[in-house]
N, C-alpha and C positions, 0 to 999 in steps of 0.2 A: 627400613634397611638395615640387614644384620650385618654383621663384620665381616662373617664370610663373604657378602657381595664386593666386599671394599678391592678395586684394583692393586696392585701391586706396586711398589715404585718402579718409575722407570730405570733401568740398568744404564741409558747413559749419562757421561760423567758431568757434573752441574758445577759451572761456575761460583766462588765464592759467595757471591752475594745471591744466589738464589736457594742456596742447601737452609738457610731458616726458613726461605716461603716453601719449600717444597715441605719440611716439615710440621708448619703450621697450617699447609694443607692438607696432609697426611692427618694432623690431628683434629682437626675440622669435621673430616671423616668420618672419624670413629664418634663423633657424638652427632652427628647431621639430624639423627631424631629428637634432639633438642633443639636444632637450629628451625627445622620445622614448624615447631610447636612454637617458636617466637616468632615465626613468619607468618604463622597463623592467626596470632594474637592481632597483627596489624592489618589483617586479610578482613577483618571483621568489619573495617571500615569503609571500603568499597562495595556500593550499593550491591550489585550481582551476584557477588560472592557472600553478603548478606542476607540475601532472599534466599538461596538455596539454589541458584539457575546447575549449580555445580554441586555434587554430593561430597561433602566435605573428606571422605573414604578416600575419594578419586583426587581432590585436589592435596592431600598428605600424598600419597603414594607419587603422584606428577613431583611434587616439589623438592620431593627426597632423591628423583631422579635427575632434576635439573641440577639440584644443588651437585650432585656427584659429579654432572659434566663439568658445570663451574671451575669446581674445585681441582676436577682435573686438567683443565685449560690453565689454570691458576698454577700448579704445582709442577706441572710438569709428569704428570700419573697414568698410567696407562688406564683407558677408559673402556667399563662393559659395555657393550656392545649395545644392550638395552637402554643405556643412557645415550647413546650417539645418535638417536633417532627422536628425542623425547621432544624436542624443538615443535616438530612437525606436527605432534602426537597432539602435543598441546594446543595447537593453533588451531587444527582440524576440531579439535574438542569442542573448545570455546565459542570458536565461529557457530558448530551443529547446535550445540547448548542454548545460543542467542545472546552471550556475553557481549556486549558494545566491547571494540577494541579499544575506545579509550580506560574502559575499567582493565581489559586487559592488561596493558603499559604500565597502570600504573600499579599492577601485581607483580609485574618483571621490576619495576623501578625499586619496590622492595626485596628483592633477590640482591641488589648490591649494598643495601644498605646491612643486610643481618648478616652477609658474608663478611664483610670489612671490618662490623664489629667484631667478629668471631675471629677472624684473622688476627688481628690486633692484640687479642689475649693471648696470642701463643706466639707474638713478637716481643723481643726486650727492646728497652733503649740503646742496647747495642748494634740493632738491626735495621739500621736506619737506611741502608744501602737494600736491603730486600725489601724495604717500604716504599723505595724510591721505583723499585721493581714492579712490586705488586701492585700498584695504584693505578698505571696504564694495561698492564695484562688483568685484572678486576674488570676495567671499563673495557676492552676490547671482548674479553668472554662473554660478558652480557649484551653488549652490542650483537656480536656475533647469533646470540641465541633468541634475541627481541628480533632482528632482521628475518632468521627462519621462522622465528613463530609467526610473525608478521605476515609471511609470504604466504604460508600455509594457510592462516585465518583469511586471508584475502582469494587463494583461491578456491577454499573451501565454500565460502559466503558466494562467488562468482558461480563455483555448479550448484549451487544449491537455488542461485536468482535463474540459474538455465532455467533450472528444472522446473521450479515451479511456473515461469514464465511458458512452459511448453506446454504443464498440464490446463493452466489456464486458458491457452491457446486450442489445447484440443478440446474443451467444454463448451468456447466461445462455438467450433468448428462445429460440434455436435447438437448445440442448440439451434443455430441458424441451418443445420441441415435436416434437422426433425419441424423446424419452423413453429418454434414453441409449442408444439400439441401435446410433447410426453410431460404430465403432469410430476412423475417423477424424478425425471431427468430434470426437471427445471429446478427441482427441489436441490438436488444434488450439486448443480452447476452454484447456485445460488451460495451453497458453503464452499465450493470450493473458489470461488470466486469472492467470498468475502463481503458478498451484495445481502443488505438487508430486505426481506419479502415486502415489509410494509413501505418502505419507501419510493419513491417513483424517481425513473431515469430519464436522464439525457444523454442524447449521442451527437458527437460532433464529428463532422467530415469535411475534405477538402473544399476548397471552390475551386474553381476550374484557371483561377488568377494566382494559386497559393505553390509555388515549387518545394516548401518547406514540410518535412515526415511531421506528424501528428507527434511523433515521439519525443519532438522540442517542449513540447506541454507538462509531460508525465513529471519533472522533476517540481514545477513549478505545484502542480495540483498533490503533488507525494506530500510539499511543504506545506500544503492546507490541510494534509492530513483525509483529502478525499479519495475513496475508492476508485478507481480507474484502470481501465484495460485496452491495451493497444490492440488492435487487431485485422491485419491485412487481407483483402481478397482479392482475387482475381480485377474486381472493378475498382477498386479505389481501398485506403485506410479509413478506418472508423477509431472514436475513440468512446466506449462504455463507459457512463462513471453514473455515481449516484452524489449529486450536491445537494446538501438541506438550501432551502430558499435565499435564506440572506448569503449565504455561499456561493448560490449561483450567481446573483447579482453582482458579487465582488470578482466572481473570476470573468463575468461579462463584461466589467469595467476594466479589468487588467487587459482583456484582447485587446478589447478596442482600442488602449493605450500603446498596443503592440503594432508590430508590422504583421503580422499573423492574419491570413483570413483564413475565417473558417464556417460551415453554417452547421445549423444545429437543430433539433429538435427535442421538445420536451419543456416541462416534465410531464412524463406520460406515466401509467401505473403498469406495473407486474413483467417481470421476466419473458413472460411468453410473448408478450408484442415488441420485442426488441428486432427478430427479424425483419417483420413487416416496417416499423419505423428505417431502419438501416435502407432498405429497399427503395423507400418512397424517397429518402432525403438522397439517396445517389443519386435515384432518377430525376429527382427536383431539381439537383444542381448541377445539371447536365442543361438544363433552360433557363438558368436564372441569370440576368445579366451579370456582369464583371466586375467585379468589386477589388479594390486596391487592398481593405487591410478590414478586422473588426469582425463582428460576428453579425450572419445574415439567420436570423430566424425563419424555420418553415411556417412558424405563426401567422407569421408576415403576410405569407403566400399562399393559404390556404386556396384558395379558388384555381391557382395554376395547379396546383397540388393535386387537385381533384381531376384536375383534365390530363394531367400527365400519366396520372396512376390511380383513377377512380376505387380500384377495391381496398388498396391499400389504405387509401386517403380515408375512406368511410368507415374503413378498420377502428383505425386511430382517430378520427374525429368522434367516434362511440365511446372509446375507451376513455379519450382524455375531456369529455364535457357531459356525456349524456349515463355514465356509468353510475354512478350518485342517486341521478333523477331514479332509473331502473330498480333502485333498493328501494325504495320506497312503498309504502303499503295502494293499493290498485286506487283506491277512492284518491289519496292525496296525489298521485300521481298524474290522475284527472286532472285536477283543478289546478296543479300547475301548469300543465301541458295548456290546459285551456288558457288560463291567466297568459302564459308566452304568446299563443295563437292570437289573443284577440289585441292585445298588447300589439304584437308587429303587424298588423292589420290596420290599427288605427293612429298608432304612436301617442297615442295620451291617455293618461291615467283615468281622467275625469271621464272619457270614451269606454275603455276597457272595463269599468267601474261599472254604468249604466248595463253594457252588455251580459256583465256576470251578475247584475243585480245585486251589489255588495258595497260596502263602503270605500270611499279611495283609499284610506290608511290599510286596506284589506289588500287591496291589489298592491300600495308599495310594500307591501310586507312580504308579498309572494316573489314580486321582482326582487325584493333582497334576498329570499330565501333562495330562488333562483341562481343568483348571482352567488352563492354560499356553496349552492349544489355544482355548481360547473366552472366557477372560476369568469363565470361571460356577465357581463350586466348590460342588458339589453338597450337600457336608455343611451349605448353609445353604439353607433352605427357599424363600427367595426365588430365588436363583440354581436351586434345583432345578425349580422350576414354569416358569421362560423357558427352560430347556433343555429342559424337555417339550413347549413350545409349539411351538420352535425346530423338533425333530423330527418332530412331528406335522404342520408347515407341509412338512418338507423331504421325509416321504415319498410329497408329490404330486408331487413332481419328481424323475427319474431320471439328469439331466444339469445341470451347475453349469456357467451363462454366465461365461465370461471378463470379470470386473472391472475396468475400466481408470477 
């Protein structure tokens, strides 16, 4: 800020107690660059400024204009036009650059500290009346600046959030319309939606007994730092998430303890399977019994799912349970399949070992291997039934599509 840009003294008559404050404010403006330097030394203690979210040059320029505005208010000086709108510009800039609002407000509180110290250096012991006038004026000026900055910050952040939600909704729509078959689009969708291509997905939807929007789940999921996207389509609402296994159990426990009733499917691999999972889940909820609260897992209703939507259920069964087996070398895959078939036909490790001419420990190891590959322990009747459904659906297909 050069001296040519300083405002002129107001021509309005001043009360006797205001004249010293007027002179002090004008004197501070003449040394505004030094005040900015002082303010900047304090700013380094604020994390987002120390980390460089806003360039130092921009911060200095804006601070000089903020001080110009505040000193104008305090001293009754004519304000340059570029300083009139500085509060809104600062709020917009900080929101756009990702500065937390708490850091922004901390920086604004430094304005009061620096300016009051500077004003006091130009007010003597005989200026007590001016000091009494100056304290509330400075407080009011900083408060107005803080309110306008915060308003602009919140409006900008809200606009950015809406824009982000619109973009995410667009990519989910495109994913759904292409049925997950466009791999280039899937890659781009993962980037936009902040999904990890190597982590499984879980999809939630309403049950018939639930009236609340799925959006009520978002604050808790975000608090847990879970990537989640809400999506409304003609036939219902869905929530697409990526939950680590431990977080999945925790979220389910939270839902069970709440009054919310939802249905879920997952974890399942690949963004390309999301459209199929959504259709199957929405179809299944139309045929499930009415529950008052908690989580209904599609995995507990595979027989009903295969009846309601055989193609979608078959696709997901293969992707969720057979995908890793189909990656095995041919000979190993045959041994695993033969072990599963023999065990499911006898229900006995000993009998299976006799059929396959191998030691019972070998059979047990292969059953453990199947459990590791599929997540299904064939020694449990429920898991055995799901495996049989997956095998039956897999026999209709000879190739495994790439899942992303």
